[in-house]
MOPAC internal coordinates of N, CA, C and O (Angstrom, degrees):
PM7 1SCF
backbone

  N    0.0000 0     0.00 0     0.00 0    0    0    0
  C    1.4623 1     0.00 0     0.00 0    1    0    0
  C    1.5548 1   108.30 1     0.00 0    2    1    0
  O    1.2310 1   118.56 1   -44.85 1    3    2    1
  N    1.2747 1   120.35 1   135.15 1    3    2    1
  C    1.4340 1   125.00 1   174.85 1    5    3    2
  C    1.4818 1   113.80 1   -76.09 1    6    5    3
  O    1.2310 1   118.37 1   -56.32 1    7    6    5
  N    1.2953 1   120.71 1   123.68 1    7    6    5
  C    1.4397 1   126.22 1   174.73 1    9    7    6
  C    1.4944 1   108.12 1  -125.71 1   10    9    7
  O    1.2310 1   118.99 1   -52.19 1   11   10    9
  N    1.3880 1   119.54 1   127.81 1   11   10    9
  C    1.4396 1   120.82 1   179.24 1   13   11   10
  C    1.4903 1   106.89 1  -157.87 1   14   13   11
  O    1.2310 1   122.07 1   -13.88 1   15   14   13
  N    1.3795 1   113.64 1   166.12 1   15   14   13
  C    1.4594 1   118.31 1   179.95 1   17   15   14
  C    1.5355 1   110.65 1  -117.43 1   18   17   15
  O    1.2310 1   121.51 1   -29.83 1   19   18   17
  N    1.2795 1   114.72 1   150.17 1   19   18   17
  C    1.5086 1   121.18 1  -176.41 1   21   19   18
  C    1.5237 1   108.89 1  -134.35 1   22   21   19
  O    1.2310 1   121.15 1   -24.05 1   23   22   21
  N    1.3174 1   115.41 1   155.95 1   23   22   21
  C    1.4628 1   124.80 1   169.90 1   25   23   22
  C    1.5699 1   104.69 1  -111.61 1   26   25   23
  O    1.2310 1   123.31 1   -42.82 1   27   26   25
  N    1.3537 1   111.27 1   137.18 1   27   26   25
  C    1.5128 1   116.70 1   173.83 1   29   27   26
  C    1.4530 1   106.52 1   -77.17 1   30   29   27
  O    1.2310 1   121.15 1   -69.88 1   31   30   29
  N    1.3120 1   115.40 1   110.12 1   31   30   29
  C    1.5273 1   119.32 1  -175.15 1   33   31   30
  C    1.5622 1   107.54 1   -83.36 1   34   33   31
  O    1.2310 1   120.50 1   135.62 1   35   34   33
  N    1.3308 1   116.65 1   -44.38 1   35   34   33
  C    1.4525 1   121.38 1  -177.80 1   37   35   34
  C    1.4770 1   111.19 1  -153.41 1   38   37   35
  O    1.2310 1   121.23 1   -33.90 1   39   38   37
  N    1.2886 1   115.26 1   146.10 1   39   38   37
  C    1.4836 1   121.13 1   171.54 1   41   39   38
  C    1.4820 1   108.54 1  -113.33 1   42   41   39
  O    1.2310 1   122.46 1   -51.62 1   43   42   41
  N    1.3051 1   112.89 1   128.38 1   43   42   41
  C    1.5033 1   117.38 1  -172.50 1   45   43   42
  C    1.5710 1   103.55 1  -134.31 1   46   45   43
  O    1.2310 1   120.49 1   -86.86 1   47   46   45
  N    1.3131 1   116.67 1    93.14 1   47   46   45
  C    1.5093 1   121.30 1   178.56 1   49   47   46
  C    1.4898 1   111.83 1    63.10 1   50   49   47
  O    1.2310 1   120.68 1    60.20 1   51   50   49
  N    1.2993 1   116.30 1  -119.80 1   51   50   49
  C    1.5124 1   121.14 1  -179.45 1   53   51   50
  C    1.4924 1   114.49 1   -85.86 1   54   53   51
  O    1.2310 1   119.68 1  -175.22 1   55   54   53
  N    1.3179 1   118.21 1     4.78 1   55   54   53
  C    1.4232 1   123.15 1  -177.80 1   57   55   54
  C    1.4797 1   111.54 1  -125.27 1   58   57   55
  O    1.2310 1   121.20 1   -20.32 1   59   58   57
  N    1.4170 1   115.30 1   159.68 1   59   58   57
  C    1.4353 1   122.12 1   175.33 1   61   59   58
  C    1.5010 1   106.01 1  -135.76 1   62   61   59
  O    1.2310 1   121.35 1   -36.83 1   63   62   61
  N    1.3356 1   115.01 1   143.17 1   63   62   61
  C    1.4722 1   124.52 1   176.14 1   65   63   62
  C    1.5016 1   107.24 1   -99.02 1   66   65   63
  O    1.2310 1   121.77 1   -62.38 1   67   66   65
  N    1.3305 1   114.22 1   117.62 1   67   66   65
  C    1.4688 1   123.47 1  -179.80 1   69   67   66
  C    1.5045 1   111.44 1  -107.23 1   70   69   67
  O    1.2310 1   122.14 1   -45.30 1   71   70   69
  N    1.2943 1   113.51 1   134.70 1   71   70   69
  C    1.5416 1   117.07 1   174.91 1   73   71   70
  C    1.5390 1   106.69 1  -113.51 1   74   73   71
  O    1.2310 1   122.04 1   -48.08 1   75   74   73
  N    1.2894 1   113.69 1   131.92 1   75   74   73
  C    1.4966 1   118.64 1  -179.34 1   77   75   74
  C    1.5399 1   110.19 1   -75.84 1   78   77   75
  O    1.2310 1   120.60 1   -45.49 1   79   78   77
  N    1.2649 1   116.47 1   134.51 1   79   78   77
  C    1.4903 1   120.37 1  -172.45 1   81   79   78
  C    1.5569 1   110.66 1   -80.67 1   82   81   79
  O    1.2310 1   120.31 1   155.02 1   83   82   81
  N    1.3206 1   117.02 1   -24.98 1   83   82   81
  C    1.4268 1   117.34 1   179.59 1   85   83   82
  C    1.5003 1   115.91 1   -96.37 1   86   85   83
  O    1.2310 1   120.50 1  -168.50 1   87   86   85
  N    1.2749 1   116.64 1    11.50 1   87   86   85
  C    1.4606 1   124.72 1  -178.76 1   89   87   86
  C    1.5534 1   109.07 1   -72.33 1   90   89   87
  O    1.2310 1   120.72 1   -54.49 1   91   90   89
  N    1.2928 1   116.24 1   125.51 1   91   90   89
  C    1.4554 1   118.73 1  -177.11 1   93   91   90
  C    1.5550 1   110.31 1   -89.27 1   94   93   91
  O    1.2310 1   119.13 1   159.90 1   95   94   93
  N    1.2875 1   119.27 1   -20.10 1   95   94   93
  C    1.4932 1   121.41 1  -178.73 1   97   95   94
  C    1.4920 1   107.69 1   -85.69 1   98   97   95
  O    1.2310 1   118.33 1   -68.31 1   99   98   97
  N    1.3574 1   120.79 1   111.69 1   99   98   97
  C    1.4619 1   124.87 1   179.84 1  101   99   98
  C    1.5775 1   113.42 1   -64.53 1  102  101   99
  O    1.2310 1   121.25 1   159.87 1  103  102  101
  N    1.3100 1   115.20 1   -20.13 1  103  102  101
  C    1.4982 1   119.96 1  -179.90 1  105  103  102
  C    1.4900 1   109.22 1   -93.24 1  106  105  103
  O    1.2310 1   117.19 1  -172.48 1  107  106  105
  N    1.2484 1   122.96 1     7.52 1  107  106  105
  C    1.5193 1   123.81 1   179.41 1  109  107  106
  C    1.5148 1   107.96 1   -63.84 1  110  109  107
  O    1.2310 1   120.88 1   -41.55 1  111  110  109
  N    1.2912 1   115.92 1   138.45 1  111  110  109
  C    1.4650 1   122.77 1   178.53 1  113  111  110
  C    1.5304 1   108.79 1   -76.55 1  114  113  111
  O    1.2310 1   120.81 1   -36.21 1  115  114  113
  N    1.3456 1   116.06 1   143.79 1  115  114  113
  C    1.4604 1   120.88 1   173.44 1  117  115  114
  C    1.5625 1   110.99 1   -67.30 1  118  117  115
  O    1.2310 1   121.15 1   -27.82 1  119  118  117
  N    1.3383 1   115.41 1   152.18 1  119  118  117
  C    1.4362 1   122.10 1  -177.77 1  121  119  118
  C    1.5158 1   107.93 1   -89.23 1  122  121  119
  O    1.2310 1   120.17 1   -51.76 1  123  122  121
  N    1.3233 1   117.29 1   128.24 1  123  122  121
  C    1.4729 1   123.73 1   174.75 1  125  123  122
  C    1.5153 1   110.26 1   -88.48 1  126  125  123
  O    1.2310 1   120.57 1   -60.18 1  127  126  125
  N    1.3670 1   116.52 1   119.82 1  127  126  125
  C    1.4662 1   120.39 1  -176.14 1  129  127  126
  C    1.5296 1   108.08 1  -129.46 1  130  129  127
  O    1.2310 1   120.42 1   -45.34 1  131  130  129
  N    1.3449 1   116.80 1   134.66 1  131  130  129
  C    1.4404 1   121.12 1   176.42 1  133  131  130
  C    1.5380 1   107.63 1   -65.31 1  134  133  131
  O    1.2310 1   122.20 1   -45.03 1  135  134  133
  N    1.3785 1   113.40 1   134.97 1  135  134  133
  C    1.5238 1   117.25 1  -178.94 1  137  135  134
  C    1.4997 1   115.96 1   -61.73 1  138  137  135
  O    1.2310 1   121.56 1   156.43 1  139  138  137
  N    1.3828 1   114.61 1   -23.57 1  139  138  137
  C    1.4293 1   115.63 1   176.00 1  141  139  138
  C    1.5083 1   116.28 1   -63.62 1  142  141  139
  O    1.2310 1   120.19 1   162.16 1  143  142  141
  N    1.3119 1   117.25 1   -17.84 1  143  142  141
  C    1.4319 1   123.52 1   177.59 1  145  143  142
  C    1.5648 1   111.67 1   -88.39 1  146  145  143
  O    1.2310 1   120.20 1   169.40 1  147  146  145
  N    1.3307 1   117.23 1   -10.60 1  147  146  145
  C    1.4291 1   122.92 1  -176.09 1  149  147  146
  C    1.5208 1   111.87 1  -104.48 1  150  149  147
  O    1.2310 1   119.34 1   -18.74 1  151  150  149
  N    1.3400 1   118.86 1   161.26 1  151  150  149
  C    1.4572 1   120.85 1  -179.77 1  153  151  150
  C    1.6115 1   106.02 1   -66.13 1  154  153  151
  O    1.2310 1   122.87 1   -31.66 1  155  154  153
  N    1.2864 1   112.11 1   148.34 1  155  154  153
  C    1.4476 1   119.47 1  -175.09 1  157  155  154
  C    1.5876 1   110.52 1   -65.62 1  158  157  155
  O    1.2310 1   119.74 1   149.83 1  159  158  157
  N    1.3019 1   118.11 1   -30.17 1  159  158  157
  C    1.5024 1   122.46 1  -174.68 1  161  159  158
  C    1.4983 1   113.50 1   -79.05 1  162  161  159
  O    1.2310 1   117.91 1  -176.47 1  163  162  161
  N    1.3354 1   121.58 1     3.53 1  163  162  161
  C    1.4325 1   118.33 1  -174.67 1  165  163  162
  C    1.5078 1   111.76 1   -68.80 1  166  165  163
  O    1.2310 1   121.64 1   -29.56 1  167  166  165
  N    1.3298 1   114.47 1   150.44 1  167  166  165
  C    1.4870 1   127.21 1   175.10 1  169  167  166
  C    1.4832 1   108.56 1  -136.09 1  170  169  167
  O    1.2310 1   120.19 1   -16.76 1  171  170  169
  N    1.3326 1   117.24 1   163.24 1  171  170  169
  C    1.4198 1   118.81 1   175.53 1  173  171  170
  C    1.5133 1   108.43 1   -62.61 1  174  173  171
  O    1.2310 1   120.79 1   -46.79 1  175  174  173
  N    1.3532 1   116.10 1   133.21 1  175  174  173
  C    1.4486 1   123.07 1  -172.84 1  177  175  174
  C    1.4664 1   117.28 1    93.43 1  178  177  175
  O    1.2310 1   120.81 1   171.95 1  179  178  177
  N    1.3948 1   116.06 1    -8.05 1  179  178  177
  C    1.4559 1   120.94 1   176.76 1  181  179  178
  C    1.5509 1   110.12 1   -64.07 1  182  181  179
  O    1.2310 1   121.33 1   -34.84 1  183  182  181
  N    1.3306 1   115.06 1   145.16 1  183  182  181
  C    1.5380 1   121.18 1   178.48 1  185  183  182
  C    1.5161 1   105.43 1  -101.13 1  186  185  183
  O    1.2310 1   120.75 1   -49.06 1  187  186  185
  N    1.2507 1   116.17 1   130.94 1  187  186  185
  C    1.5193 1   123.16 1  -177.38 1  189  187  186
  C    1.5736 1   110.30 1  -122.15 1  190  189  187
  O    1.2310 1   122.29 1   -38.12 1  191  190  189
  N    1.2634 1   113.22 1   141.88 1  191  190  189
  C    1.4958 1   122.46 1   174.31 1  193  191  190
  C    1.5381 1   106.12 1  -105.94 1  194  193  191
  O    1.2310 1   121.68 1   -52.44 1  195  194  193
  N    1.3166 1   114.39 1   127.56 1  195  194  193
  C    1.4662 1   121.24 1   175.02 1  197  195  194
  C    1.4868 1   107.79 1  -105.35 1  198  197  195
  O    1.2310 1   120.01 1   -62.25 1  199  198  197
  N    1.3197 1   117.59 1   117.75 1  199  198  197
  C    1.4627 1   119.67 1  -176.37 1  201  199  198
  C    1.5792 1   105.91 1  -160.35 1  202  201  199
  O    1.2310 1   121.61 1   -42.92 1  203  202  201
  N    1.3533 1   114.53 1   137.08 1  203  202  201
  C    1.4919 1   120.76 1  -179.08 1  205  203  202
  C    1.5294 1   110.35 1    56.23 1  206  205  203
  O    1.2310 1   119.26 1  -138.47 1  207  206  205
  N    1.2829 1   119.02 1    41.53 1  207  206  205
  C    1.4498 1   125.01 1   173.99 1  209  207  206
  C    1.5876 1   110.97 1    66.33 1  210  209  207
  O    1.2310 1   119.80 1  -157.35 1  211  210  209
  N    1.3475 1   118.00 1    22.65 1  211  210  209
  C    1.4777 1   119.12 1   179.83 1  213  211  210
  C    1.5330 1   108.47 1  -138.19 1  214  213  211
  O    1.2310 1   122.62 1   -27.44 1  215  214  213
  N    1.3116 1   112.59 1   152.56 1  215  214  213
  C    1.4903 1   120.51 1   177.49 1  217  215  214
  C    1.5170 1   105.25 1  -104.80 1  218  217  215
  O    1.2310 1   121.11 1   -39.75 1  219  218  217
  N    1.3664 1   115.48 1   140.25 1  219  218  217
  C    1.4170 1   123.93 1   173.83 1  221  219  218
  C    1.5640 1   108.91 1  -137.29 1  222  221  219
  O    1.2310 1   121.00 1   -29.70 1  223  222  221
  N    1.3432 1   115.69 1   150.30 1  223  222  221
  C    1.4782 1   117.22 1   176.25 1  225  223  222
  C    1.5135 1   110.21 1   -82.13 1  226  225  223
  O    1.2310 1   121.72 1   -42.91 1  227  226  225
  N    1.3527 1   114.31 1   137.09 1  227  226  225
  C    1.4756 1   119.92 1   172.86 1  229  227  226
  C    1.5228 1   109.25 1  -115.01 1  230  229  227
  O    1.2310 1   122.77 1   -22.40 1  231  230  229
  N    1.3001 1   112.31 1   157.60 1  231  230  229
  C    1.5194 1   124.39 1  -176.50 1  233  231  230
  C    1.3936 1   116.17 1    80.21 1  234  233  231
  O    1.2310 1   120.10 1   180.00 1  235  234  233

């Protein structure tokens, strides 16, 4: 099962751009995720854990 952490880089309407924190390639594109799949409390700069096909806020 894939487990990784993301930073909410930008919120744009119904979508959020997430950047993986363990990504080694600095040119990697951010991941576009529908906000309905994310916790309601997210803000730009929030740290998220992706585990078991769900996102949760960490810290």
